[in-house]
N, C-alpha and C positions, 0 to 999 in steps of 0.2 A: 478530424472529427473529435469531439469531446465526449468523455464518459464522466458521469457524475455519480459519486458514491454518496448515499444519504443514510442518515440515522436520526432518530428522534433525540439521541443523546448529544448531538453536536451539530455544527453547521455543515453545509454541503461541502464536499471535496471535489473540485473540478480538475480533471486530468486529461491530458492528451491520450488518445486511444492507444497509441503505441506503448506509453508508460503504464496505462491501466492494464493492458493485456499482459505485460510482464509481471505485474503484481498479482493478477488473477492466476497466472501460471504457478506462482509461488504458493498461493492459497489453495491450489488444487481445484480451481474452478475452470469451467470451459471458457477459454478466451474468445471463442467465436460466438458465444451467446450475447445478444444485444442487451440483455438485462438478466438479473439474477438476485439471489439473496444469500447472505451468510446468516444462518439461523442462530438463535441463542445457544443451541447445543453445539454448533460448529465453531463458535467464537473462541473457546480456549485453544483448540488445535490451530485455528487460523492465526491467533496471536503468537503462538509458539513458532509456527513456521515462518511467519513474517519477521519476527524478532531474530531468528536464526539467520535468515537471508540478509537482513540488515547488518548484523554483526559480521558475517562473512565478507560482505562487500566492503564494509568499513575497514576491516583488517587488511583486505587486498589494497585498498587505497592508502592506508597508513604506511604500507611498505615503501611507497613512493613519496618522498618529501614534497610537500606542497600540493599533493594530488587531492586532498580533502576540500580544497577551496575551488569553487567553479573557475574553470579556465577561461582564457580570453575569448574562446569561441562560444561561450555561453553554456557549454555542456554541464550537466549536473549528474552526479552519480546516483545509482539506484538507492543507496541508503539515505541520501538526502531527499529523494522523492518519496520514499516509502514511509518515512517517519510520521507524516500527517495521517496516513491511513492507519498506521499502528495506533496512534493516539485515538482515532475514531473507534477502532475495534475495542480498545481498552475501556473507553467511556461507555460504549454500547453494552459491554459485558457488565460493567458496574451498574448501569441503569436497567439491565435485563431487557434490552430491545435489540432487534436484528439490524443488520446493515444491508442495504440494497444498492444496486447499481443499474444504470441504464444510460441510454444515449440522450 
């Protein structure tokens, strides 16, 4: 199943449910809700939390040479998947609009 993040500040971000739920956990949102919103007031904290999780994951992968590049099985790390959402959140804050998600 796919989950789509939307904001008037950028194009839609389409993610696999498993990956979206992982990012929603980081943002402190209920991963089991089929839809939701990150309000303008919540954006600064959401950006901080997601940026910290991205940095921590990138640091873990940097400790293993060659790990930052997608491996032959096609797997992609959390920090690589989360950067587009971070970009969306930052654009939404700049344009003072919320970010929503849903199925």
